[in-house]
A tleap script that builds the chain and sets N, CA, C and O, in Angstrom:
source leaprc.protein.ff14SB
mol = sequence {
  NMET LYS ILE PRO ASN ILE LYS ASN ASN THR
  GLY VAL VAL ALA CYS ALA LEU PHE GLU SER
  SER ALA GLY PHE PRO THR GLU PHE LEU HIE
  SER ALA THR ASN ILE MET MET MET LYS ILE
  ARG ASP THR GLN ALA ARG CYS ASN PHE LEU
  ASP ILE PRO PRO GLY THR TYR ALA LEU VAL
  VAL ILE HIE ASP LYS ASN MET ASP GLY LYS
  LEU GLY THR ASN LEU LEU GLY VAL PRO THR
  GLU GLY TYR GLY PHE SER SER GLY ALA LYS
  ALA SER MET SER ALA PRO SER PHE GLU THR
  ALA SER PHE SER TYR ASP GLY GLU ASN LEU
  ASP LEU THR ILE LYS LEU THR CTYR
}
set mol.1.N position { 110.321 98.454 100.099 }
set mol.1.CA position { 110.996 97.400 101.213 }
set mol.1.C position { 111.561 97.710 102.083 }
set mol.1.O position { 111.726 98.871 102.459 }
set mol.2.N position { 112.160 96.284 102.803 }
set mol.2.CA position { 113.070 96.671 104.490 }
set mol.2.C position { 114.300 95.978 103.352 }
set mol.2.O position { 114.141 95.598 102.192 }
set mol.3.N position { 115.311 95.995 104.049 }
set mol.3.CA position { 116.949 95.695 104.415 }
set mol.3.C position { 117.095 95.668 105.324 }
set mol.3.O position { 117.691 96.735 105.473 }
set mol.4.N position { 117.015 95.108 106.550 }
set mol.4.CA position { 117.625 95.264 107.215 }
set mol.4.C position { 119.052 94.715 107.983 }
set mol.4.O position { 119.959 94.427 107.202 }
set mol.5.N position { 119.262 94.587 109.070 }
set mol.5.CA position { 121.162 93.773 109.152 }
set mol.5.C position { 121.743 93.979 108.284 }
set mol.5.O position { 122.052 93.037 107.554 }
set mol.6.N position { 122.186 95.421 107.943 }
set mol.6.CA position { 123.430 95.473 107.044 }
set mol.6.C position { 124.567 94.910 107.580 }
set mol.6.O position { 124.665 94.488 108.732 }
set mol.7.N position { 125.588 94.907 106.573 }
set mol.7.CA position { 126.546 94.629 107.514 }
set mol.7.C position { 127.186 95.809 108.168 }
set mol.7.O position { 127.344 96.031 109.369 }
set mol.8.N position { 127.393 96.246 107.528 }
set mol.8.CA position { 128.365 98.189 107.743 }
set mol.8.C position { 127.233 99.264 106.905 }
set mol.8.O position { 126.172 99.082 106.309 }
set mol.9.N position { 127.981 100.310 107.176 }
set mol.9.CA position { 127.005 101.610 106.853 }
set mol.9.C position { 128.100 101.608 105.590 }
set mol.9.O position { 127.435 102.256 104.782 }
set mol.10.N position { 129.155 101.346 105.004 }
set mol.10.CA position { 129.906 101.584 103.541 }
set mol.10.C position { 129.072 101.263 102.555 }
set mol.10.O position { 128.449 100.259 102.209 }
set mol.11.N position { 129.255 102.729 102.060 }
set mol.11.CA position { 129.056 102.140 100.100 }
set mol.11.C position { 126.913 102.304 100.274 }
set mol.11.O position { 126.296 102.546 101.312 }
set mol.12.N position { 126.520 102.141 99.333 }
set mol.12.CA position { 125.520 102.125 98.554 }
set mol.12.C position { 124.610 100.755 98.602 }
set mol.12.O position { 125.231 99.695 98.538 }
set mol.13.N position { 122.507 100.690 98.761 }
set mol.13.CA position { 121.884 99.804 98.513 }
set mol.13.C position { 121.960 100.057 97.213 }
set mol.13.O position { 122.050 101.206 96.780 }
set mol.14.N position { 121.924 98.801 96.326 }
set mol.14.CA position { 121.226 99.109 94.684 }
set mol.14.C position { 119.890 98.139 95.063 }
set mol.14.O position { 119.993 96.968 95.427 }
set mol.15.N position { 119.049 98.622 94.956 }
set mol.15.CA position { 117.538 97.546 94.682 }
set mol.15.C position { 117.512 97.688 93.576 }
set mol.15.O position { 117.887 98.808 93.228 }
set mol.16.N position { 116.990 96.498 92.166 }
set mol.16.CA position { 117.245 96.265 91.016 }
set mol.16.C position { 115.330 95.318 91.524 }
set mol.16.O position { 115.163 94.517 92.444 }
set mol.17.N position { 114.402 95.764 90.667 }
set mol.17.CA position { 113.513 94.999 90.008 }
set mol.17.C position { 113.675 94.709 88.310 }
set mol.17.O position { 114.385 95.365 87.547 }
set mol.18.N position { 113.006 93.804 88.035 }
set mol.18.CA position { 113.121 92.676 87.469 }
set mol.18.C position { 111.361 92.436 86.464 }
set mol.18.O position { 110.295 92.458 87.078 }
set mol.19.N position { 111.412 92.287 85.357 }
set mol.19.CA position { 109.752 91.698 85.267 }
set mol.19.C position { 110.228 90.476 84.242 }
set mol.19.O position { 109.318 90.067 83.520 }
set mol.20.N position { 111.325 89.932 84.100 }
set mol.20.CA position { 111.860 89.182 83.426 }
set mol.20.C position { 113.161 88.530 83.701 }
set mol.20.O position { 114.151 89.031 84.235 }
set mol.21.N position { 112.947 86.990 83.122 }
set mol.21.CA position { 114.923 86.950 83.303 }
set mol.21.C position { 115.505 87.005 82.460 }
set mol.21.O position { 115.949 85.955 81.998 }
set mol.22.N position { 115.795 88.240 81.839 }
set mol.22.CA position { 116.525 88.805 80.691 }
set mol.22.C position { 117.646 89.572 81.653 }
set mol.22.O position { 117.483 90.733 82.029 }
set mol.23.N position { 118.956 88.660 82.046 }
set mol.23.CA position { 119.742 89.468 82.589 }
set mol.23.C position { 119.691 89.884 83.961 }
set mol.23.O position { 120.130 90.973 84.330 }
set mol.24.N position { 119.145 89.010 84.750 }
set mol.24.CA position { 118.690 88.809 85.811 }
set mol.24.C position { 119.803 87.331 87.010 }
set mol.24.O position { 119.922 86.109 87.104 }
set mol.25.N position { 120.061 87.959 87.319 }
set mol.25.CA position { 120.297 88.821 88.383 }
set mol.25.C position { 121.298 89.845 88.750 }
set mol.25.O position { 121.393 90.706 89.626 }
set mol.26.N position { 122.265 89.284 87.397 }
set mol.26.CA position { 123.607 89.714 87.503 }
set mol.26.C position { 123.564 91.512 86.404 }
set mol.26.O position { 124.415 92.357 86.681 }
set mol.27.N position { 123.006 91.667 85.804 }
set mol.27.CA position { 122.980 92.664 84.719 }
set mol.27.C position { 122.378 93.627 85.096 }
set mol.27.O position { 121.951 94.414 84.251 }
set mol.28.N position { 122.223 93.791 86.080 }
set mol.28.CA position { 120.502 94.789 86.847 }
set mol.28.C position { 121.287 96.043 85.998 }
set mol.28.O position { 120.307 96.681 85.611 }
set mol.29.N position { 122.192 96.592 85.608 }
set mol.29.CA position { 122.933 97.833 85.405 }
set mol.29.C position { 121.854 98.547 83.756 }
set mol.29.O position { 121.382 99.572 83.265 }
set mol.30.N position { 122.011 97.067 83.550 }
set mol.30.CA position { 121.514 97.333 81.388 }
set mol.30.C position { 119.329 96.464 81.934 }
set mol.30.O position { 118.228 96.882 81.573 }
set mol.31.N position { 119.674 95.320 82.799 }
set mol.31.CA position { 118.717 94.525 82.437 }
set mol.31.C position { 117.072 94.872 82.997 }
set mol.31.O position { 116.010 94.727 82.392 }
set mol.32.N position { 117.429 95.555 84.853 }
set mol.32.CA position { 116.664 95.536 85.291 }
set mol.32.C position { 115.351 97.383 85.134 }
set mol.32.O position { 115.517 98.598 85.038 }
set mol.33.N position { 113.995 96.230 85.219 }
set mol.33.CA position { 113.211 97.211 84.505 }
set mol.33.C position { 113.242 98.522 85.820 }
set mol.33.O position { 113.058 99.655 85.375 }
set mol.34.N position { 113.421 98.433 87.086 }
set mol.34.CA position { 113.857 100.030 87.765 }
set mol.34.C position { 115.245 99.316 88.902 }
set mol.34.O position { 115.696 98.283 89.399 }
set mol.35.N position { 115.397 100.668 88.797 }
set mol.35.CA position { 116.688 100.306 89.980 }
set mol.35.C position { 116.826 101.863 90.925 }
set mol.35.O position { 116.729 103.051 90.620 }
set mol.36.N position { 117.143 100.986 92.404 }
set mol.36.CA position { 116.936 102.591 92.844 }
set mol.36.C position { 118.392 102.348 93.773 }
set mol.36.O position { 118.690 101.256 94.258 }
set mol.37.N position { 119.219 103.592 93.909 }
set mol.37.CA position { 120.360 102.653 95.567 }
set mol.37.C position { 119.974 103.805 96.093 }
set mol.37.O position { 119.776 104.861 95.492 }
set mol.38.N position { 119.883 103.611 97.084 }
set mol.38.CA position { 120.079 103.998 98.443 }
set mol.38.C position { 120.924 103.935 99.978 }
set mol.38.O position { 121.184 102.892 100.577 }
set mol.39.N position { 121.305 105.463 100.476 }
set mol.39.CA position { 122.238 105.324 101.067 }
set mol.39.C position { 121.870 104.411 102.292 }
set mol.39.O position { 120.693 104.080 102.437 }
set mol.40.N position { 122.911 103.957 103.252 }
set mol.40.CA position { 122.301 103.048 104.062 }
set mol.40.C position { 122.631 103.842 105.643 }
set mol.40.O position { 123.601 104.503 106.014 }
set mol.41.N position { 121.361 103.441 106.341 }
set mol.41.CA position { 121.071 104.367 108.164 }
set mol.41.C position { 121.619 103.280 108.886 }
set mol.41.O position { 121.935 102.289 108.228 }
set mol.42.N position { 121.825 103.270 110.341 }
set mol.42.CA position { 121.950 102.362 110.729 }
set mol.42.C position { 122.022 101.396 110.419 }
set mol.42.O position { 121.333 100.616 111.076 }
set mol.43.N position { 122.667 100.924 109.528 }
set mol.43.CA position { 122.804 99.579 109.306 }
set mol.43.C position { 121.427 99.074 108.062 }
set mol.43.O position { 121.531 97.920 107.645 }
set mol.44.N position { 120.529 99.702 107.660 }
set mol.44.CA position { 119.599 99.404 107.155 }
set mol.44.C position { 119.159 100.631 105.595 }
set mol.44.O position { 119.744 101.631 105.179 }
set mol.45.N position { 118.333 100.165 105.287 }
set mol.45.CA position { 117.983 100.716 104.022 }
set mol.45.C position { 116.270 100.167 103.679 }
set mol.45.O position { 115.777 99.148 104.164 }
set mol.46.N position { 115.587 101.090 102.770 }
set mol.46.CA position { 114.063 100.975 102.374 }
set mol.46.C position { 114.422 101.475 100.440 }
set mol.46.O position { 114.758 102.579 100.013 }
set mol.47.N position { 114.245 100.517 99.865 }
set mol.47.CA position { 113.774 100.361 98.190 }
set mol.47.C position { 111.891 101.056 98.418 }
set mol.47.O position { 110.966 100.698 99.148 }
set mol.48.N position { 112.044 102.207 97.335 }
set mol.48.CA position { 110.025 102.169 97.151 }
set mol.48.C position { 109.876 102.482 95.914 }
set mol.48.O position { 110.094 103.582 95.405 }
set mol.49.N position { 109.545 101.634 95.464 }
set mol.49.CA position { 109.238 101.338 93.584 }
set mol.49.C position { 107.808 102.265 93.846 }
set mol.49.O position { 107.292 102.158 94.959 }
set mol.50.N position { 107.469 102.745 93.310 }
set mol.50.CA position { 106.190 103.533 92.671 }
set mol.50.C position { 105.925 103.565 91.037 }
set mol.50.O position { 106.626 103.662 90.030 }
set mol.51.N position { 104.517 103.428 91.342 }
set mol.51.CA position { 104.073 103.566 89.972 }
set mol.51.C position { 104.122 102.349 89.108 }
set mol.51.O position { 104.073 102.363 87.878 }
set mol.52.N position { 104.257 100.954 90.118 }
set mol.52.CA position { 104.641 99.708 88.960 }
set mol.52.C position { 103.510 99.400 88.867 }
set mol.52.O position { 102.658 99.844 89.637 }
set mol.53.N position { 103.193 98.395 87.697 }
set mol.53.CA position { 102.258 98.048 87.169 }
set mol.53.C position { 101.465 96.244 87.594 }
set mol.53.O position { 102.329 95.373 87.686 }
set mol.54.N position { 100.407 95.892 87.759 }
set mol.54.CA position { 100.230 94.410 88.258 }
set mol.54.C position { 101.340 93.395 87.216 }
set mol.54.O position { 101.479 93.556 86.003 }
set mol.55.N position { 101.903 92.561 87.890 }
set mol.55.CA position { 102.655 91.149 87.039 }
set mol.55.C position { 103.614 91.080 88.013 }
set mol.55.O position { 103.790 91.752 89.029 }
set mol.56.N position { 104.259 90.072 87.489 }
set mol.56.CA position { 105.032 88.938 88.279 }
set mol.56.C position { 106.353 89.963 87.671 }
set mol.56.O position { 106.472 90.648 86.655 }
set mol.57.N position { 107.376 89.635 89.017 }
set mol.57.CA position { 108.650 90.287 89.220 }
set mol.57.C position { 109.545 89.818 89.764 }
set mol.57.O position { 109.310 88.650 90.073 }
set mol.58.N position { 110.439 90.140 90.032 }
set mol.58.CA position { 111.857 89.757 90.731 }
set mol.58.C position { 112.763 90.710 91.439 }
set mol.58.O position { 113.240 91.733 90.948 }
set mol.59.N position { 112.950 90.238 92.693 }
set mol.59.CA position { 113.976 91.302 92.679 }
set mol.59.C position { 115.225 91.647 93.253 }
set mol.59.O position { 114.745 92.083 94.299 }
set mol.60.N position { 116.610 91.820 93.422 }
set mol.60.CA position { 118.145 91.212 94.138 }
set mol.60.C position { 118.451 93.214 94.413 }
set mol.60.O position { 118.119 94.180 93.727 }
set mol.61.N position { 119.043 93.125 95.435 }
set mol.61.CA position { 119.634 93.321 96.528 }
set mol.61.C position { 120.742 93.589 96.631 }
set mol.61.O position { 121.154 92.429 96.657 }
set mol.62.N position { 122.185 94.555 96.772 }
set mol.62.CA position { 123.370 94.255 96.490 }
set mol.62.C position { 123.378 95.709 97.547 }
set mol.62.O position { 122.826 96.807 97.479 }
set mol.63.N position { 124.350 95.025 98.560 }
set mol.63.CA position { 125.001 95.571 99.523 }
set mol.63.C position { 126.425 96.445 98.312 }
set mol.63.O position { 127.429 95.762 98.113 }
set mol.64.N position { 126.370 97.506 97.807 }
set mol.64.CA position { 127.169 98.063 97.155 }
set mol.64.C position { 128.478 98.412 97.541 }
set mol.64.O position { 128.977 99.411 97.022 }
set mol.65.N position { 129.220 97.654 98.493 }
set mol.65.CA position { 130.371 98.899 99.546 }
set mol.65.C position { 130.858 99.591 98.701 }
set mol.65.O position { 130.704 100.757 99.065 }
set mol.66.N position { 131.638 99.523 97.267 }
set mol.66.CA position { 132.817 99.934 96.981 }
set mol.66.C position { 131.814 101.540 95.896 }
set mol.66.O position { 132.386 102.541 95.464 }
set mol.67.N position { 130.396 101.246 95.769 }
set mol.67.CA position { 130.011 101.678 94.579 }
set mol.67.C position { 129.912 101.428 93.526 }
set mol.67.O position { 129.493 102.373 92.857 }
set mol.68.N position { 130.141 100.381 92.895 }
set mol.68.CA position { 130.941 100.340 91.423 }
set mol.68.C position { 129.564 99.730 90.505 }
set mol.68.O position { 129.623 99.834 89.280 }
set mol.69.N position { 128.848 99.360 90.880 }
set mol.69.CA position { 127.164 99.818 90.565 }
set mol.69.C position { 127.028 98.215 89.737 }
set mol.69.O position { 126.202 97.714 88.974 }
set mol.70.N position { 128.761 97.615 90.572 }
set mol.70.CA position { 127.775 95.671 90.788 }
set mol.70.C position { 128.921 95.185 91.745 }
set mol.70.O position { 129.799 95.690 92.445 }
set mol.71.N position { 128.302 93.535 91.302 }
set mol.71.CA position { 128.052 93.136 93.415 }
set mol.71.C position { 128.897 92.861 93.048 }
set mol.71.O position { 128.889 92.800 91.819 }
set mol.72.N position { 130.261 92.482 93.755 }
set mol.72.CA position { 131.525 92.691 93.949 }
set mol.72.C position { 131.834 91.133 94.050 }
set mol.72.O position { 130.951 90.566 94.694 }
set mol.73.N position { 132.946 90.184 93.549 }
set mol.73.CA position { 133.526 89.199 93.414 }
set mol.73.C position { 134.677 88.807 94.159 }
set mol.73.O position { 135.408 89.675 94.636 }
set mol.74.N position { 134.990 87.220 94.357 }
set mol.74.CA position { 136.994 86.539 94.205 }
set mol.74.C position { 137.149 86.296 92.869 }
set mol.74.O position { 136.452 86.621 91.908 }
set mol.75.N position { 138.309 85.588 92.963 }
set mol.75.CA position { 138.224 85.169 91.934 }
set mol.75.C position { 138.069 83.949 91.860 }
set mol.75.O position { 138.958 83.455 91.167 }
set mol.76.N position { 137.428 83.288 92.207 }
set mol.76.CA position { 136.279 82.013 92.005 }
set mol.76.C position { 134.855 82.341 92.079 }
set mol.76.O position { 134.074 81.408 92.267 }
set mol.77.N position { 134.265 83.900 91.921 }
set mol.77.CA position { 133.336 84.109 91.584 }
set mol.77.C position { 132.135 84.321 92.896 }
set mol.77.O position { 130.918 84.506 92.914 }
set mol.78.N position { 133.280 84.173 94.009 }
set mol.78.CA position { 132.315 84.019 95.791 }
set mol.78.C position { 132.014 85.590 95.741 }
set mol.78.O position { 132.915 86.263 95.241 }
set mol.79.N position { 131.192 86.082 96.065 }
set mol.79.CA position { 130.391 87.491 96.323 }
set mol.79.C position { 131.132 87.708 97.397 }
set mol.79.O position { 131.111 86.959 98.373 }
set mol.80.N position { 131.937 88.882 97.294 }
set mol.80.CA position { 132.536 89.605 98.528 }
set mol.80.C position { 131.528 90.501 98.822 }
set mol.80.O position { 132.052 91.050 99.792 }
set mol.81.N position { 130.132 91.213 98.644 }
set mol.81.CA position { 129.527 92.098 99.372 }
set mol.81.C position { 128.462 90.751 99.498 }
set mol.81.O position { 128.429 89.528 99.360 }
set mol.82.N position { 127.259 92.445 100.028 }
set mol.82.CA position { 126.258 91.109 100.904 }
set mol.82.C position { 125.258 91.276 99.113 }
set mol.82.O position { 125.513 91.886 98.075 }
set mol.83.N position { 124.214 90.455 99.517 }
set mol.83.CA position { 123.045 90.254 98.078 }
set mol.83.C position { 122.226 89.642 98.835 }
set mol.83.O position { 122.648 89.006 99.801 }
set mol.84.N position { 120.990 89.713 98.562 }
set mol.84.CA position { 119.430 89.446 98.954 }
set mol.84.C position { 118.711 88.981 97.442 }
set mol.84.O position { 119.421 89.154 96.451 }
set mol.85.N position { 117.295 88.384 97.229 }
set mol.85.CA position { 116.772 88.219 96.763 }
set mol.85.C position { 115.527 88.028 97.023 }
set mol.85.O position { 115.370 87.439 98.093 }
set mol.86.N position { 114.528 88.300 96.448 }
set mol.86.CA position { 112.836 88.092 96.885 }
set mol.86.C position { 112.231 86.940 96.975 }
set mol.86.O position { 112.623 86.202 96.071 }
set mol.87.N position { 111.383 86.399 97.714 }
set mol.87.CA position { 111.198 85.298 98.016 }
set mol.87.C position { 111.466 83.986 97.831 }
set mol.87.O position { 111.203 82.961 97.202 }
set mol.88.N position { 112.610 84.889 99.320 }
set mol.88.CA position { 112.999 84.249 100.584 }
set mol.88.C position { 114.551 83.108 99.276 }
set mol.88.O position { 115.273 82.148 99.547 }
set mol.89.N position { 114.439 83.631 98.467 }
set mol.89.CA position { 115.175 82.243 96.973 }
set mol.89.C position { 116.707 82.837 97.509 }
set mol.89.O position { 116.990 83.989 97.838 }
set mol.90.N position { 117.853 81.241 97.459 }
set mol.90.CA position { 118.853 81.672 97.850 }
set mol.90.C position { 119.946 80.932 96.982 }
set mol.90.O position { 119.953 79.706 96.881 }
set mol.91.N position { 121.049 81.909 96.242 }
set mol.91.CA position { 122.285 81.274 96.072 }
set mol.91.C position { 122.851 79.824 96.418 }
set mol.91.O position { 122.262 79.534 97.459 }
set mol.92.N position { 123.320 79.233 96.229 }
set mol.92.CA position { 123.672 77.592 96.017 }
set mol.92.C position { 124.815 78.032 95.499 }
set mol.92.O position { 125.287 79.060 95.983 }
set mol.93.N position { 125.644 77.236 94.204 }
set mol.93.CA position { 126.403 76.588 94.006 }
set mol.93.C position { 126.400 78.045 92.665 }
set mol.93.O position { 127.285 78.421 91.896 }
set mol.94.N position { 125.094 78.493 92.876 }
set mol.94.CA position { 125.014 79.929 91.525 }
set mol.94.C position { 123.783 81.035 91.733 }
set mol.94.O position { 122.779 80.357 91.953 }
set mol.95.N position { 123.560 81.937 91.748 }
set mol.95.CA position { 121.935 82.525 91.729 }
set mol.95.C position { 121.204 81.982 91.641 }
set mol.95.O position { 121.296 80.785 91.372 }
set mol.96.N position { 120.037 82.642 91.838 }
set mol.96.CA position { 118.659 81.628 91.522 }
set mol.96.C position { 118.546 81.967 90.544 }
set mol.96.O position { 119.347 82.520 89.791 }
set mol.97.N position { 116.994 81.531 90.355 }
set mol.97.CA position { 117.103 81.884 88.286 }
set mol.97.C position { 115.723 82.065 89.281 }
set mol.97.O position { 115.265 81.501 90.275 }
set mol.98.N position { 115.166 83.762 87.957 }
set mol.98.CA position { 113.595 84.553 87.580 }
set mol.98.C position { 112.776 84.011 88.618 }
set mol.98.O position { 112.306 84.719 89.509 }
set mol.99.N position { 112.517 82.304 88.500 }
set mol.99.CA position { 111.672 82.152 88.386 }
set mol.99.C position { 111.325 81.556 90.096 }
set mol.99.O position { 110.200 81.622 90.592 }
set mol.100.N position { 112.235 81.130 90.631 }
set mol.100.CA position { 112.815 80.899 92.543 }
set mol.100.C position { 112.266 81.903 92.644 }
set mol.100.O position { 111.077 81.695 92.887 }
set mol.101.N position { 112.711 83.833 92.534 }
set mol.101.CA position { 113.213 84.300 92.956 }
set mol.101.C position { 111.572 85.349 92.698 }
set mol.101.O position { 111.579 86.547 92.980 }
set mol.102.N position { 110.165 84.581 92.089 }
set mol.102.CA position { 109.781 86.160 91.214 }
set mol.102.C position { 108.247 85.803 92.069 }
set mol.102.O position { 107.916 84.626 92.211 }
set mol.103.N position { 107.639 86.595 92.444 }
set mol.103.CA position { 106.433 87.259 93.117 }
set mol.103.C position { 105.251 87.931 92.398 }
set mol.103.O position { 105.554 88.910 91.717 }
set mol.104.N position { 103.964 87.576 92.431 }
set mol.104.CA position { 103.145 88.238 91.933 }
set mol.104.C position { 102.656 89.777 92.353 }
set mol.104.O position { 102.365 89.648 93.542 }
set mol.105.N position { 102.410 91.208 91.974 }
set mol.105.CA position { 102.050 91.768 91.988 }
set mol.105.C position { 100.893 92.105 91.767 }
set mol.105.O position { 100.550 91.864 90.609 }
set mol.106.N position { 99.992 92.654 92.510 }
set mol.106.CA position { 98.982 93.313 92.447 }
set mol.106.C position { 98.296 94.348 91.722 }
set mol.106.O position { 97.305 94.377 90.993 }
set mol.107.N position { 99.354 95.419 92.263 }
set mol.107.CA position { 98.824 96.596 91.941 }
set mol.107.C position { 99.148 97.499 92.753 }
set mol.107.O position { 99.516 98.648 92.509 }
set mol.108.N position { 98.937 96.692 94.284 }
set mol.108.CA position { 98.492 97.181 96.124 }
set mol.108.C position { 99.512 97.654 96.769 }
set mol.108.O position { 100.507 97.294 96.140 }
set mol.109.N position { 99.831 98.291 97.720 }
set mol.109.CA position { 101.078 98.515 98.716 }
set mol.109.C position { 101.612 96.755 98.981 }
set mol.109.O position { 100.765 95.898 99.234 }
set mol.110.N position { 103.050 96.427 98.882 }
set mol.110.CA position { 103.747 95.239 99.202 }
set mol.110.C position { 104.335 95.336 99.516 }
set mol.110.O position { 105.262 95.588 98.746 }
set mol.111.N position { 104.769 95.280 101.377 }
set mol.111.CA position { 105.909 95.380 102.212 }
set mol.111.C position { 106.404 93.749 101.535 }
set mol.111.O position { 105.924 92.618 101.450 }
set mol.112.N position { 107.959 94.649 101.056 }
set mol.112.CA position { 109.034 92.940 101.740 }
set mol.112.C position { 109.517 93.293 102.411 }
set mol.112.O position { 109.236 94.388 102.897 }
set mol.113.N position { 110.728 92.402 102.899 }
set mol.113.CA position { 111.645 92.591 103.742 }
set mol.113.C position { 112.833 91.115 102.925 }
set mol.113.O position { 112.693 89.894 102.868 }
set mol.114.N position { 113.928 92.074 102.426 }
set mol.114.CA position { 114.887 90.769 101.911 }
set mol.114.C position { 116.469 91.221 103.075 }
set mol.114.O position { 117.047 92.265 103.379 }
set mol.115.N position { 116.614 89.886 103.374 }
set mol.115.CA position { 118.065 89.722 104.258 }
set mol.115.C position { 118.906 89.638 102.938 }
set mol.115.O position { 118.611 89.299 101.792 }
set mol.116.N position { 120.108 90.091 103.549 }
set mol.116.CA position { 121.520 89.770 102.487 }
set mol.116.C position { 122.015 88.804 103.517 }
set mol.116.O position { 121.814 88.477 104.687 }
set mol.117.N position { 122.993 88.427 102.171 }
set mol.117.CA position { 123.674 87.530 102.863 }
set mol.117.C position { 124.836 87.855 102.551 }
set mol.117.O position { 125.128 88.331 101.454 }
set mol.118.N position { 125.848 87.583 103.711 }
set mol.118.CA position { 127.506 87.998 103.569 }
set mol.118.C position { 128.305 86.477 103.256 }
set mol.118.O position { 129.526 86.440 103.103 }
savepdb mol mol.pdb
quit
């Protein structure tokens, strides 16, 4: 999965793969099936998950600038760090549902691009 146009090279990008709605998207450290942290190079990053069985999944990507393992928010709960979801799912008043961000994976190579929202 490619993550282009990251705001800056500060911190890391956290890529979390979920196989159910449990904990999606905020509890990725506890609920995600697979998690990958990648350094940012030239305002982009790439996360490659291996040996994932076929199924239905959803991805959340966070630009964790302060590397605290969670999406930073202000007092109103508005994100202060970049985030993105699979299937082009967008956050409006709250994060999208697992179903909105989900995609089917057949076990073959799948190349996704997730653009972050700041």
